[in-house]
PLY file of the C-alpha trace (Angstrom):
ply
format ascii 1.0
element vertex 100
property float x
property float y
property float z
element edge 99
property int vertex1
property int vertex2
end_header
-13.58 9.55 -14.13
-16.38 11.87 -16.94
-15.58 10.25 -20.28
-17.57 11.27 -23.40
-20.73 9.45 -24.25
-20.99 7.94 -21.07
-24.13 8.12 -18.67
-23.25 9.92 -15.70
-25.75 9.30 -12.79
-24.86 12.07 -8.97
-25.00 9.88 -5.88
-24.46 10.13 -1.99
-22.02 7.84 -0.31
-21.23 7.88 3.03
-17.55 8.02 4.50
-17.49 7.15 7.95
-20.28 9.02 8.56
-20.07 12.10 6.35
-22.31 12.15 2.98
-20.57 12.68 0.02
-21.93 13.73 -2.71
-20.54 12.24 -6.58
-20.69 12.36 -10.05
-19.82 9.32 -11.38
-20.40 6.79 -14.54
-23.35 4.50 -14.13
-20.90 1.94 -15.28
-18.37 2.60 -11.84
-21.29 2.80 -9.23
-21.19 -0.74 -8.23
-17.46 -0.79 -7.40
-17.29 2.78 -5.84
-20.22 1.51 -3.88
-18.00 -1.46 -2.83
-15.14 0.54 -2.57
-17.21 2.81 0.28
-18.64 -0.29 2.28
-14.80 -1.83 2.77
-13.97 1.99 3.68
-16.01 1.95 5.92
-15.38 -1.77 7.37
-11.94 -0.83 7.88
-12.66 1.93 10.00
-14.86 0.44 12.09
-12.29 -2.28 12.61
-9.68 0.06 13.55
-12.54 1.74 15.53
-13.28 -1.43 18.18
-9.27 -2.05 17.64
-8.54 1.48 18.90
-10.92 2.38 21.40
-9.30 5.38 22.65
-8.42 7.21 18.84
-11.39 8.99 17.19
-12.87 8.40 13.98
-10.88 11.36 12.17
-7.58 9.06 13.36
-9.50 5.76 12.40
-9.96 7.19 8.56
-5.96 8.61 8.19
-5.24 5.18 9.28
-7.66 3.14 6.86
-6.03 5.64 3.87
-2.47 4.76 4.81
-3.58 0.99 4.38
-4.84 1.46 0.99
-2.23 4.07 -0.09
0.26 1.39 1.25
-0.96 -1.37 -0.54
-1.30 0.76 -3.35
2.03 1.33 -3.90
3.58 -1.81 -3.62
1.40 -2.93 -5.90
2.16 -0.38 -8.23
6.21 -0.60 -7.45
6.08 -4.96 -7.78
3.92 -5.11 -10.65
4.94 -1.57 -13.30
5.88 -3.68 -15.44
2.94 -5.14 -16.37
1.71 -2.99 -18.52
-2.31 -3.95 -18.31
-2.16 -3.90 -14.22
-0.37 -0.63 -14.50
-3.54 0.31 -16.30
-6.35 -0.98 -13.86
-4.15 0.65 -10.61
-4.26 3.85 -12.94
-8.01 3.42 -13.00
-8.77 2.40 -9.30
-6.63 5.16 -8.40
-8.74 7.53 -10.60
-12.05 6.50 -8.91
-9.99 6.89 -5.03
-9.51 10.85 -6.99
-12.92 11.31 -7.66
-14.85 9.98 -4.48
-11.97 12.79 -2.59
-12.32 15.40 -4.84
-16.71 15.41 -4.79
0 1
1 2
2 3
3 4
4 5
5 6
6 7
7 8
8 9
9 10
10 11
11 12
12 13
13 14
14 15
15 16
16 17
17 18
18 19
19 20
20 21
21 22
22 23
23 24
24 25
25 26
26 27
27 28
28 29
29 30
30 31
31 32
32 33
33 34
34 35
35 36
36 37
37 38
38 39
39 40
40 41
41 42
42 43
43 44
44 45
45 46
46 47
47 48
48 49
49 50
50 51
51 52
52 53
53 54
54 55
55 56
56 57
57 58
58 59
59 60
60 61
61 62
62 63
63 64
64 65
65 66
66 67
67 68
68 69
69 70
70 71
71 72
72 73
73 74
74 75
75 76
76 77
77 78
78 79
79 80
80 81
81 82
82 83
83 84
84 85
85 86
86 87
87 88
88 89
89 90
90 91
91 92
92 93
93 94
94 95
95 96
96 97
97 98
98 99
């Protein structure tokens, strides 16, 4: 995610109630915060829908929905180089969230 010449910023995001410190490009902050909000909204939706499941199960279900969407998108549009590049960038952002 880091590239030479980019301004790097340290932030802490909360996913499913847990803090995750990240070092990110300043230009990625808005996207990362939107993704974090969307993930948390999805986890909360699963918690309301499946009250017998714990937060870890709901987080796993949210992750699976993203993985399925990413898989479908990457296979449906693999012939489009611009879209493939955008999907690769999104995957890098998600990897950075997991790695930190």
